[in-house]
ROLODO-179301 format. One record per residue (C-alpha): residue in one letter; x, z, y. Coordinates in Angstrom, 1 decimal, padded with zeros to 4 digits. Each point is the difference from the previous one (the first is absolute). Example, Ala and Ser with C-alpha at 12.3 -4.5 7.8 and 13.67 -1.06 7.14 Angstrom:
<mikols>
mikol residu->A, x->012.3, z->007.8, y->-004.5
mikol residu->S, x->001.4, z->-000.7, y->003.4
</mikols>
This chain:
<mikols>
mikol residu->M, x->-028.4, z->-006.6, y->-012.0
mikol residu->S, x->-003.0, z->000.5, y->002.4
mikol residu->D, x->000.0, z->002.2, y->003.1
mikol residu->Q, x->-002.4, z->002.3, y->-001.8
mikol residu->D, x->002.6, z->000.8, y->-002.7
mikol residu->I, x->002.3, z->001.6, y->002.6
mikol residu->H, x->-000.7, z->003.4, y->001.5
mikol residu->P, x->-001.5, z->-000.7, y->003.5
mikol residu->N, x->002.3, z->002.6, y->001.6
mikol residu->K, x->003.1, z->-001.1, y->-001.9
mikol residu->Y, x->002.3, z->-000.1, y->003.1
mikol residu->S, x->-001.0, z->003.5, y->001.2
mikol residu->E, x->000.3, z->001.3, y->-003.6
mikol residu->L, x->003.5, z->-001.4, y->-000.6
mikol residu->R, x->001.1, z->000.8, y->003.6
mikol residu->S, x->-000.9, z->003.6, y->-000.6
mikol residu->I, x->001.6, z->000.2, y->-003.4
mikol residu->N, x->003.3, z->-001.4, y->001.3
mikol residu->K, x->-000.2, z->001.6, y->003.5
mikol residu->Y, x->003.3, z->001.8, y->-000.3
mikol residu->Y, x->002.0, z->-003.0, y->-001.2
mikol residu->I, x->-001.4, z->-002.1, y->002.8
mikol residu->D, x->000.5, z->002.6, y->002.7
mikol residu->S, x->003.5, z->000.9, y->-001.1
mikol residu->Y, x->001.2, z->-003.6, y->000.3
mikol residu->I, x->-001.8, z->-000.5, y->003.3
mikol residu->S, x->002.0, z->003.0, y->001.3
mikol residu->L, x->003.3, z->-001.6, y->-001.2
mikol residu->Y, x->-000.6, z->-003.5, y->001.3
mikol residu->Q, x->-001.4, z->001.3, y->003.3
mikol residu->L, x->002.7, z->002.6, y->000.5
mikol residu->K, x->000.5, z->000.9, y->003.6
mikol residu->T, x->002.1, z->003.2, y->000.1
mikol residu->D, x->003.6, z->001.0, y->-000.3
mikol residu->K, x->-000.7, z->003.8, y->000.3
mikol residu->E, x->001.4, z->001.9, y->-002.9
mikol residu->G, x->-003.1, z->002.3, y->-000.4
mikol residu->E, x->-002.4, z->-003.0, y->-000.1
mikol residu->L, x->002.2, z->-001.8, y->-002.5
mikol residu->K, x->000.0, z->003.0, y->-002.3
mikol residu->D, x->-003.8, z->000.1, y->000.2
mikol residu->I, x->-000.1, z->-003.7, y->-001.0
mikol residu->Y, x->002.4, z->000.7, y->-002.8
mikol residu->K, x->-002.2, z->002.9, y->-001.3
mikol residu->M, x->-003.0, z->-002.4, y->000.0
mikol residu->I, x->001.9, z->-002.6, y->-001.9
mikol residu->K, x->001.2, z->002.6, y->-002.5
mikol residu->T, x->-003.4, z->001.4, y->-000.6
mikol residu->E, x->-002.2, z->-003.1, y->000.2
mikol residu->L, x->002.2, z->-002.8, y->-001.4
mikol residu->I, x->002.7, z->001.6, y->-002.3
mikol residu->E, x->-001.8, z->003.0, y->-001.4
mikol residu->S, x->-003.7, z->-001.1, y->000.1
mikol residu->Q, x->000.4, z->-003.7, y->-000.6
mikol residu->K, x->003.0, z->000.4, y->-002.3
mikol residu->L, x->001.9, z->-002.7, y->001.9
mikol residu->C, x->003.7, z->-000.1, y->-000.7
mikol residu->P, x->002.2, z->001.5, y->002.8
mikol residu->Q, x->002.4, z->-003.0, y->-000.3
mikol residu->F, x->-002.9, z->-002.4, y->000.8
mikol residu->I, x->-001.1, z->002.0, y->003.0
mikol residu->I, x->003.6, z->000.0, y->001.3
mikol residu->R, x->000.1, z->-003.8, y->-000.5
mikol residu->D, x->-003.3, z->-000.4, y->001.8
mikol residu->I, x->001.0, z->002.2, y->002.9
mikol residu->L, x->003.4, z->-001.7, y->000.6
mikol residu->N, x->-001.5, z->-003.5, y->-000.3
mikol residu->I, x->-002.3, z->000.7, y->002.9
mikol residu->I, x->002.9, z->000.2, y->002.5
mikol residu->P, x->000.0, z->-003.7, y->001.0
mikol residu->Y, x->-003.7, z->000.2, y->000.9
mikol residu->N, x->000.3, z->003.2, y->002.1
mikol residu->N, x->003.7, z->000.2, y->000.9
mikol residu->R, x->-000.4, z->002.3, y->003.0
mikol residu->Y, x->-000.3, z->002.8, y->-002.5
mikol residu->T, x->002.8, z->-001.0, y->-002.3
mikol residu->K, x->001.6, z->003.5, y->000.0
mikol residu->S, x->-003.4, z->001.5, y->-000.8
mikol residu->Y, x->-000.4, z->-002.1, y->-003.1
mikol residu->L, x->003.6, z->000.8, y->-001.0
mikol residu->S, x->-000.8, z->003.7, y->000.4
mikol residu->L, x->-003.1, z->-000.2, y->-002.1
mikol residu->A, x->001.8, z->-001.8, y->-002.8
mikol residu->K, x->002.7, z->002.6, y->000.1
mikol residu->L, x->-002.5, z->002.8, y->-000.3
mikol residu->I, x->-001.4, z->-001.5, y->-003.1
mikol residu->S, x->003.3, z->-000.9, y->-001.6
mikol residu->D, x->001.3, z->003.6, y->000.6
mikol residu->D, x->-003.2, z->001.6, y->-001.4
mikol residu->Y, x->-000.2, z->-002.2, y->-003.1
mikol residu->H, x->003.7, z->-000.6, y->-000.5
mikol residu->V, x->-000.3, z->-003.7, y->000.3
mikol residu->E, x->003.4, z->-001.8, y->-000.2
mikol residu->E, x->-001.0, z->-003.6, y->-000.5
mikol residu->V, x->-002.9, z->-002.2, y->001.3
mikol residu->N, x->-000.4, z->-003.6, y->-000.8
mikol residu->F, x->-001.2, z->-002.8, y->002.3
mikol residu->V, x->000.7, z->001.6, y->003.3
mikol residu->K, x->000.5, z->-002.5, y->002.8
mikol residu->R, x->003.7, z->-000.5, y->000.6
mikol residu->I, x->-000.1, z->001.2, y->003.6
mikol residu->S, x->-001.9, z->003.1, y->-000.9
mikol residu->N, x->002.4, z->000.7, y->-002.9
mikol residu->Y, x->002.9, z->-000.4, y->002.4
mikol residu->L, x->-001.5, z->002.2, y->002.7
mikol residu->F, x->-000.7, z->002.8, y->-002.5
mikol residu->Y, x->003.6, z->-000.2, y->-001.1
mikol residu->V, x->001.3, z->000.2, y->003.6
mikol residu->E, x->-002.3, z->003.0, y->000.7
mikol residu->Y, x->000.5, z->002.0, y->-003.2
mikol residu->G, x->002.9, z->-001.6, y->-001.9
mikol residu->I, x->-002.2, z->-000.9, y->-003.0
mikol residu->Q, x->-000.5, z->-003.5, y->-001.3
mikol residu->L, x->-003.5, z->000.1, y->-001.6
mikol residu->D, x->-000.3, z->-003.6, y->-001.1
mikol residu->K, x->003.1, z->-000.8, y->-002.1
mikol residu->S, x->-001.0, z->-003.5, y->-001.0
mikol residu->G, x->002.1, z->-001.6, y->002.7
mikol residu->D, x->003.1, z->000.9, y->002.0
mikol residu->F, x->-001.1, z->000.0, y->003.6
mikol residu->F, x->003.6, z->000.5, y->001.1
mikol residu->E, x->000.4, z->-003.7, y->-000.6
mikol residu->F, x->-002.4, z->-000.8, y->002.7
mikol residu->N, x->000.9, z->-000.1, y->003.7
mikol residu->F, x->-003.0, z->001.7, y->001.5
mikol residu->E, x->-000.3, z->-000.6, y->003.7
mikol residu->D, x->000.2, z->002.7, y->002.6
mikol residu->L, x->-003.0, z->002.2, y->-000.8
mikol residu->N, x->000.1, z->002.1, y->003.1
mikol residu->I, x->-002.6, z->-002.2, y->001.6
mikol residu->H, x->-002.5, z->002.8, y->000.8
mikol residu->S, x->001.9, z->001.8, y->002.8
mikol residu->E, x->-001.8, z->001.6, y->002.9
mikol residu->N, x->-000.6, z->-003.1, y->002.1
mikol residu->T, x->-001.5, z->-002.4, y->-002.6
mikol residu->I, x->-003.3, z->-001.7, y->-000.2
mikol residu->M, x->-001.6, z->002.5, y->-002.3
mikol residu->Y, x->-000.1, z->002.6, y->002.9
mikol residu->N, x->-001.9, z->-002.3, y->002.3
mikol residu->D, x->001.9, z->001.1, y->003.1
mikol residu->L, x->-000.9, z->-002.8, y->002.4
mikol residu->E, x->002.4, z->000.9, y->002.8
mikol residu->I, x->003.1, z->000.0, y->-002.2
mikol residu->F, x->-001.2, z->-003.3, y->-001.7
mikol residu->I, x->-000.4, z->-001.6, y->003.4
mikol residu->Q, x->003.7, z->000.9, y->000.8
mikol residu->F, x->001.0, z->-001.4, y->-003.4
mikol residu->T, x->-001.7, z->-003.4, y->000.8
mikol residu->E, x->001.7, z->-000.2, y->003.4
mikol residu->R, x->003.5, z->000.4, y->-001.3
mikol residu->N, x->002.4, z->-003.0, y->000.3
mikol residu->G, x->-000.1, z->-002.0, y->-003.1
mikol residu->F, x->-003.4, z->001.2, y->-001.2
mikol residu->D, x->-001.3, z->-002.4, y->-002.6
mikol residu->K, x->-003.7, z->-000.2, y->-000.2
mikol residu->N, x->000.2, z->-001.9, y->-003.2
mikol residu->Q, x->002.2, z->002.5, y->-001.8
mikol residu->S, x->-001.0, z->001.1, y->-003.5
mikol residu->L, x->000.7, z->002.9, y->-002.3
mikol residu->D, x->000.7, z->-000.6, y->-003.7
mikol residu->N, x->000.1, z->003.5, y->-001.5
mikol residu->C, x->-000.7, z->001.5, y->-003.5
mikol residu->L, x->-002.0, z->002.8, y->001.6
mikol residu->Y, x->-002.9, z->-002.4, y->000.7
mikol residu->P, x->-002.1, z->-002.1, y->-002.4
mikol residu->Y, x->002.1, z->-002.9, y->-001.3
mikol residu->S, x->000.0, z->-003.0, y->002.3
mikol residu->Y, x->002.2, z->-003.1, y->-000.5
mikol residu->I, x->000.6, z->-000.5, y->003.7
mikol residu->G, x->-000.3, z->003.6, y->001.3
mikol residu->Y, x->-002.4, z->001.3, y->002.6
mikol residu->S, x->-000.4, z->-000.9, y->003.7
mikol residu->L, x->-000.3, z->002.7, y->002.6
mikol residu->L, x->-003.8, z->-000.6, y->000.2
mikol residu->E, x->-000.3, z->000.3, y->-003.7
mikol residu->L, x->001.8, z->003.3, y->000.1
mikol residu->C, x->-002.4, z->001.2, y->002.7
mikol residu->C, x->-002.9, z->-000.8, y->-002.3
mikol residu->Y, x->001.7, z->001.9, y->-002.9
mikol residu->H, x->000.5, z->003.1, y->002.1
mikol residu->G, x->-003.3, z->-000.2, y->001.9
mikol residu->A, x->001.9, z->-000.2, y->003.3
mikol residu->V, x->-002.8, z->-001.5, y->002.1
mikol residu->D, x->001.7, z->000.4, y->003.4
mikol residu->F, x->003.1, z->-001.9, y->-001.2
mikol residu->L, x->-002.2, z->-002.7, y->-001.4
mikol residu->K, x->-001.8, z->-000.5, y->003.3
mikol residu->L, x->003.3, z->-000.2, y->001.9
mikol residu->L, x->001.5, z->-002.6, y->-002.4
mikol residu->R, x->-003.2, z->-002.1, y->000.2
mikol residu->S, x->-000.2, z->000.1, y->003.8
mikol residu->K, x->003.6, z->-000.3, y->000.8
mikol residu->F, x->001.3, z->-002.3, y->-002.7
mikol residu->S, x->-003.1, z->-001.6, y->-001.5
mikol residu->S, x->001.1, z->001.2, y->-003.4
mikol residu->E, x->-001.9, z->-001.6, y->-002.8
mikol residu->I, x->-002.5, z->001.9, y->-002.2
mikol residu->T, x->000.9, z->-001.1, y->-003.5
mikol residu->K, x->-001.6, z->000.4, y->-003.4
mikol residu->K, x->002.5, z->002.8, y->-000.6
mikol residu->C, x->-001.2, z->001.7, y->003.1
mikol residu->L, x->-003.5, z->000.2, y->-001.4
mikol residu->N, x->001.2, z->001.2, y->-003.4
mikol residu->L, x->002.2, z->002.7, y->001.5
mikol residu->S, x->-002.7, z->001.2, y->002.3
mikol residu->F, x->-001.9, z->001.4, y->-003.0
mikol residu->L, x->003.1, z->002.1, y->-000.7
mikol residu->G, x->000.3, z->001.1, y->003.6
mikol residu->G, x->-003.7, z->001.0, y->000.1
mikol residu->N, x->-000.4, z->-000.7, y->003.7
mikol residu->Q, x->-003.4, z->-001.6, y->000.3
mikol residu->E, x->000.7, z->-001.4, y->003.5
mikol residu->I, x->002.9, z->-001.9, y->-001.4
mikol residu->M, x->-002.0, z->-001.1, y->-003.0
mikol residu->S, x->-002.8, z->-001.3, y->002.2
mikol residu->E, x->002.5, z->-002.0, y->002.1
mikol residu->C, x->001.6, z->-001.5, y->-003.1
mikol residu->L, x->-003.4, z->-001.0, y->-001.4
mikol residu->K, x->-000.5, z->-002.2, y->003.1
mikol residu->Y, x->002.8, z->-002.2, y->-001.1
mikol residu->Q, x->000.3, z->000.4, y->-003.8
mikol residu->T, x->-002.5, z->-000.1, y->-002.8
mikol residu->P, x->000.4, z->002.5, y->-002.8
mikol residu->D, x->000.6, z->-001.1, y->-003.6
mikol residu->Y, x->000.9, z->001.5, y->-003.4
mikol residu->E, x->003.4, z->001.1, y->001.3
mikol residu->C, x->-001.7, z->001.9, y->002.8
mikol residu->M, x->-002.1, z->001.8, y->-002.7
mikol residu->E, x->003.2, z->001.1, y->-001.7
mikol residu->Y, x->001.1, z->001.7, y->003.2
mikol residu->A, x->-003.4, z->001.6, y->000.5
mikol residu->I, x->000.2, z->001.4, y->-003.6
mikol residu->I, x->003.5, z->001.3, y->000.7
mikol residu->S, x->-001.3, z->001.8, y->003.1
mikol residu->H, x->-002.4, z->002.1, y->-002.1
mikol residu->N, x->-002.5, z->-000.4, y->002.8
mikol residu->I, x->-003.3, z->-000.9, y->-001.7
mikol residu->D, x->-001.5, z->-001.2, y->003.2
mikol residu->F, x->002.6, z->-002.7, y->000.3
mikol residu->V, x->-000.7, z->-001.2, y->-003.5
mikol residu->T, x->-003.8, z->-000.1, y->000.4
mikol residu->F, x->000.4, z->-001.7, y->003.3
mikol residu->L, x->001.9, z->-002.9, y->-001.6
mikol residu->M, x->-002.4, z->-000.1, y->-002.9
mikol residu->N, x->-003.2, z->000.0, y->002.1
mikol residu->E, x->001.1, z->-002.0, y->003.1
mikol residu->Y, x->002.3, z->-002.5, y->-001.6
mikol residu->N, x->-001.2, z->-000.1, y->-003.6
mikol residu->I, x->003.5, z->000.8, y->-001.4
mikol residu->E, x->-000.1, z->001.4, y->-003.5
mikol residu->I, x->001.6, z->003.3, y->-000.8
mikol residu->N, x->003.1, z->-000.6, y->-002.2
mikol residu->L, x->-000.1, z->002.4, y->-002.9
mikol residu->F, x->003.6, z->-000.4, y->-000.8
mikol residu->Y, x->001.0, z->001.0, y->003.5
mikol residu->C, x->-002.3, z->003.0, y->-000.3
mikol residu->A, x->001.9, z->001.2, y->-003.0
mikol residu->R, x->003.4, z->-001.0, y->001.3
mikol residu->Y, x->-000.5, z->002.1, y->003.1
mikol residu->N, x->-001.9, z->002.8, y->-001.7
mikol residu->N, x->-003.1, z->-000.6, y->002.0
mikol residu->L, x->-003.0, z->000.7, y->-002.3
mikol residu->E, x->-002.7, z->000.1, y->002.7
mikol residu->P, x->-000.3, z->-003.8, y->000.7
mikol residu->F, x->000.3, z->-000.5, y->-003.8
mikol residu->L, x->-003.2, z->002.0, y->-000.4
mikol residu->I, x->-001.7, z->-001.8, y->002.9
mikol residu->Y, x->000.8, z->-003.3, y->-001.8
mikol residu->F, x->-001.6, z->001.3, y->-003.1
mikol residu->D, x->-003.0, z->001.2, y->002.0
mikol residu->Q, x->-000.4, z->-003.4, y->001.6
mikol residu->T, x->000.6, z->-002.3, y->-003.0
mikol residu->N, x->-000.8, z->002.0, y->-003.1
mikol residu->D, x->002.9, z->-001.9, y->-001.7
mikol residu->V, x->000.6, z->002.5, y->-002.7
mikol residu->N, x->002.6, z->-002.0, y->-001.9
mikol residu->K, x->002.2, z->-000.9, y->003.0
mikol residu->C, x->-000.1, z->003.6, y->001.2
mikol residu->F, x->000.7, z->001.3, y->-003.5
mikol residu->I, x->003.2, z->-002.2, y->-000.4
mikol residu->N, x->001.4, z->001.1, y->003.4
mikol residu->S, x->-001.0, z->003.7, y->-000.4
mikol residu->A, x->002.7, z->000.5, y->-002.6
mikol residu->M, x->002.7, z->-000.1, y->002.8
mikol residu->F, x->-001.3, z->003.2, y->001.7
mikol residu->N, x->000.8, z->002.1, y->-003.1
mikol residu->I, x->-003.4, z->001.7, y->000.2
mikol residu->P, x->-001.2, z->-000.1, y->-003.6
mikol residu->S, x->-003.5, z->001.1, y->000.9
mikol residu->L, x->-000.4, z->-003.0, y->002.3
mikol residu->C, x->000.8, z->-002.4, y->-002.9
mikol residu->E, x->-002.4, z->001.9, y->-002.2
mikol residu->Y, x->-002.7, z->-000.3, y->002.6
mikol residu->F, x->000.2, z->-003.8, y->000.0
mikol residu->L, x->000.1, z->-000.1, y->-003.8
mikol residu->S, x->-003.1, z->002.2, y->-000.2
mikol residu->N, x->-001.8, z->-002.5, y->002.3
mikol residu->G, x->000.7, z->-002.9, y->-002.2
mikol residu->A, x->003.5, z->-001.3, y->000.9
mikol residu->N, x->001.6, z->-002.3, y->-002.6
mikol residu->I, x->003.1, z->001.9, y->-001.0
mikol residu->N, x->001.9, z->-003.3, y->-000.8
mikol residu->E, x->-001.0, z->-001.6, y->003.3
mikol residu->D, x->003.0, z->-001.7, y->001.6
mikol residu->N, x->001.2, z->-001.5, y->003.3
mikol residu->D, x->002.3, z->-002.9, y->-000.7
mikol residu->G, x->000.5, z->001.5, y->-003.5
mikol residu->K, x->000.9, z->003.4, y->001.4
mikol residu->T, x->-002.2, z->002.8, y->-001.4
mikol residu->A, x->-000.5, z->003.5, y->001.3
mikol residu->L, x->002.9, z->001.0, y->-002.3
mikol residu->H, x->002.4, z->-002.4, y->001.8
mikol residu->Y, x->-001.0, z->001.7, y->003.3
mikol residu->A, x->000.3, z->003.5, y->-001.4
mikol residu->A, x->003.6, z->-001.0, y->-001.2
mikol residu->W, x->000.7, z->-001.4, y->003.5
mikol residu->K, x->-000.6, z->003.4, y->001.6
mikol residu->N, x->001.1, z->002.0, y->-003.0
mikol residu->S, x->-003.5, z->001.5, y->-000.3
mikol residu->K, x->000.7, z->001.5, y->-003.3
mikol residu->E, x->-003.1, z->002.2, y->-000.3
mikol residu->T, x->-002.1, z->-003.1, y->000.8
mikol residu->A, x->001.8, z->-002.0, y->-002.6
mikol residu->E, x->-000.8, z->002.7, y->-002.6
mikol residu->I, x->-003.7, z->-000.2, y->001.0
mikol residu->L, x->000.0, z->-003.8, y->-000.2
mikol residu->I, x->001.6, z->000.0, y->-003.4
mikol residu->S, x->-002.4, z->002.6, y->-001.3
mikol residu->H, x->-002.9, z->-002.3, y->001.0
mikol residu->G, x->001.5, z->-002.8, y->-002.0
mikol residu->I, x->001.6, z->-002.3, y->002.5
mikol residu->N, x->002.0, z->-002.9, y->-001.4
mikol residu->F, x->003.5, z->001.3, y->000.9
mikol residu->N, x->001.8, z->-003.1, y->-001.4
mikol residu->K, x->-001.9, z->-002.4, y->002.4
mikol residu->K, x->002.2, z->-002.2, y->002.1
mikol residu->D, x->-000.4, z->-001.2, y->003.6
mikol residu->E, x->000.4, z->-003.6, y->001.1
mikol residu->R, x->003.8, z->000.3, y->-000.2
mikol residu->G, x->-000.2, z->001.4, y->-003.5
mikol residu->K, x->000.9, z->003.5, y->001.0
mikol residu->T, x->-001.5, z->003.1, y->-001.7
mikol residu->A, x->-000.5, z->003.3, y->001.7
mikol residu->L, x->003.4, z->001.0, y->-001.5
mikol residu->H, x->001.7, z->-002.7, y->002.0
mikol residu->T, x->-001.8, z->001.4, y->003.1
mikol residu->A, x->001.2, z->003.5, y->-000.8
mikol residu->A, x->003.5, z->-001.3, y->-000.4
mikol residu->W, x->-000.2, z->-001.8, y->003.3
mikol residu->K, x->-001.1, z->003.1, y->001.9
mikol residu->N, x->002.1, z->002.4, y->-002.1
mikol residu->S, x->-003.2, z->001.8, y->-001.0
mikol residu->K, x->001.7, z->001.8, y->-002.9
mikol residu->E, x->-002.8, z->002.4, y->-000.7
mikol residu->T, x->-002.6, z->-002.8, y->-000.4
mikol residu->A, x->002.5, z->-002.0, y->-002.1
mikol residu->E, x->000.3, z->003.0, y->-002.4
mikol residu->I, x->-003.8, z->000.2, y->-000.3
mikol residu->L, x->-000.3, z->-003.7, y->-000.7
mikol residu->I, x->002.7, z->000.1, y->-002.6
mikol residu->S, x->-001.5, z->003.1, y->-001.7
mikol residu->H, x->-003.3, z->-001.8, y->-000.4
mikol residu->G, x->001.6, z->-003.0, y->-001.7
mikol residu->I, x->000.5, z->-002.7, y->002.7
mikol residu->N, x->002.2, z->-002.8, y->-001.3
mikol residu->I, x->003.3, z->001.1, y->001.5
mikol residu->N, x->001.8, z->-003.3, y->-000.6
mikol residu->E, x->-002.8, z->-002.2, y->001.5
mikol residu->K, x->001.3, z->-002.8, y->002.1
mikol residu->D, x->-001.5, z->-001.5, y->003.2
mikol residu->N, x->-000.2, z->-003.8, y->000.8
mikol residu->S, x->003.7, z->000.0, y->000.8
mikol residu->G, x->000.9, z->001.6, y->-003.3
mikol residu->E, x->000.9, z->003.3, y->001.7
mikol residu->T, x->-000.6, z->003.3, y->-001.6
mikol residu->A, x->-000.7, z->003.2, y->002.0
mikol residu->L, x->003.7, z->000.8, y->-000.3
mikol residu->H, x->000.9, z->-003.2, y->001.9
mikol residu->T, x->-002.5, z->001.2, y->002.7
mikol residu->A, x->001.6, z->003.5, y->000.1
mikol residu->A, x->003.4, z->-001.6, y->000.3
mikol residu->W, x->-001.2, z->-002.3, y->002.8
mikol residu->K, x->-001.3, z->003.0, y->002.0
mikol residu->N, x->002.7, z->002.5, y->-001.1
mikol residu->S, x->-002.7, z->002.2, y->-001.5
mikol residu->K, x->002.5, z->002.0, y->-001.9
mikol residu->E, x->-002.3, z->002.8, y->-001.2
mikol residu->T, x->-002.5, z->-002.5, y->-001.4
mikol residu->A, x->002.8, z->-001.9, y->-001.6
mikol residu->E, x->001.1, z->003.2, y->-001.8
mikol residu->I, x->-003.5, z->000.5, y->-001.3
mikol residu->L, x->-000.3, z->-003.5, y->-001.2
mikol residu->I, x->003.3, z->000.1, y->-001.8
mikol residu->S, x->-000.7, z->003.4, y->-001.5
mikol residu->H, x->-003.2, z->-001.4, y->-001.5
mikol residu->G, x->001.8, z->-002.9, y->-001.6
mikol residu->I, x->-000.4, z->-003.0, y->002.3
mikol residu->N, x->002.2, z->-002.9, y->-001.0
mikol residu->I, x->002.9, z->000.5, y->002.4
mikol residu->N, x->001.5, z->-003.4, y->-000.5
mikol residu->E, x->-003.2, z->-002.0, y->000.1
mikol residu->K, x->000.4, z->-003.3, y->002.0
mikol residu->D, x->-002.4, z->-001.6, y->002.4
mikol residu->N, x->-000.9, z->-003.7, y->000.2
mikol residu->S, x->003.3, z->-000.6, y->001.8
mikol residu->G, x->002.0, z->001.8, y->-002.6
mikol residu->E, x->000.7, z->003.0, y->002.2
mikol residu->T, x->-000.1, z->003.6, y->-001.3
mikol residu->A, x->-000.9, z->003.1, y->002.0
mikol residu->L, x->003.7, z->000.6, y->000.7
mikol residu->H, x->000.4, z->-003.5, y->001.5
mikol residu->T, x->-003.0, z->000.9, y->002.2
mikol residu->A, x->001.5, z->003.3, y->001.0
mikol residu->A, x->003.3, z->-001.6, y->000.9
mikol residu->W, x->-001.7, z->-002.8, y->002.0
mikol residu->K, x->-002.1, z->002.6, y->002.0
mikol residu->N, x->003.0, z->002.4, y->000.3
mikol residu->S, x->-002.0, z->002.7, y->-001.8
mikol residu->K, x->003.0, z->002.1, y->-000.7
mikol residu->E, x->-001.6, z->003.1, y->-001.5
mikol residu->T, x->-002.3, z->-002.0, y->-002.3
mikol residu->A, x->003.0, z->-002.2, y->-001.1
mikol residu->E, x->001.9, z->003.2, y->-000.9
mikol residu->I, x->-002.9, z->001.2, y->-002.1
mikol residu->L, x->-000.3, z->-003.3, y->-001.8
mikol residu->I, x->003.7, z->-000.1, y->-000.8
mikol residu->S, x->000.0, z->003.6, y->-001.1
mikol residu->H, x->-002.7, z->-000.8, y->-002.5
mikol residu->G, x->001.8, z->-003.0, y->-001.5
mikol residu->A, x->-001.1, z->-003.0, y->002.1
mikol residu->K, x->002.1, z->-003.0, y->-000.7
mikol residu->I, x->002.3, z->-000.9, y->002.9
</mikols>
């Protein structure tokens, strides 16, 4: 497709159409308040612009809010409060795919376990009271100096904590300074202990948002695709375009959808005119009009990425309205990805029960197997997606079907300790 085939002001047009979606998620990812009145104002915006206007599911908004916590943990209680406001208003009792730490904290705060897919009481979470008054996030240099002068102070100490983005070896003091934007602490550690600026320092500086720290990190580290991920998480479009223009790092569309950041997604489209690639990934935003825009501009509805079509991506995010649109436009809903999985396997993996119902109602082969011989029921058992398992069983999936290793869904449930799904399987006659 030539440049002339695309509207010359497509970015401005699409940015304007989706302004409230974009601005609402910016306000969430860049949250900087713990004041009750300001939080209620943010909630009203979310309710009006995302739930009522965009018709986004309250459960999904709660999931998105709680999953932001590791990227902006200074305002953990604010995120918990926003999630509680939504759950109270819309009577939400269960939310799937909430990060374990966020699920645990919500339970501690309100006595409600939102994500029931796993028993967090089995995990030994470390002391989570790491954000007391005198910690790095408050950038109190005098207190930090006293801390470094104590007997036994270890300049090489690290923190391994679920409240931060996952790191196999934890985070150094300098890396934590970058995360929290604590520039005075960073200068002290550099001058007094010659603390090393690492790749993680640069990545985390995009979350901290302190440009002085970012500039210092860029003297010693070169950005790469992982850095772009953190820039996308930050929801600061200047950071994204900086990496794109100065270091020629491509915007990752999957990360845009994963972190609900539509603006760089639109910039990518504006810069590349790659209608098909944008179409496939647009399904994850659950904005049906966005998919229709790309289809109206010539996107191939059956275009795939490693065999995954837009319908696989819609199932991954449980974008049920988008799935309906795709099916109405004639997408091949039985198409398999490179591992032989259909969109129904994806729906089972993510417990996207609403999308699973849509797929089944339109005639997807419910007993289709992947390359390992597994049906969607095996997948549901693996992930303990008990609601989707119920739907599959109610629509007649072969409950005792075996995979290439001779294992049934019940074997899989037992192996993965998926207790609830195992109980459902047994209650419906699965052979023990």
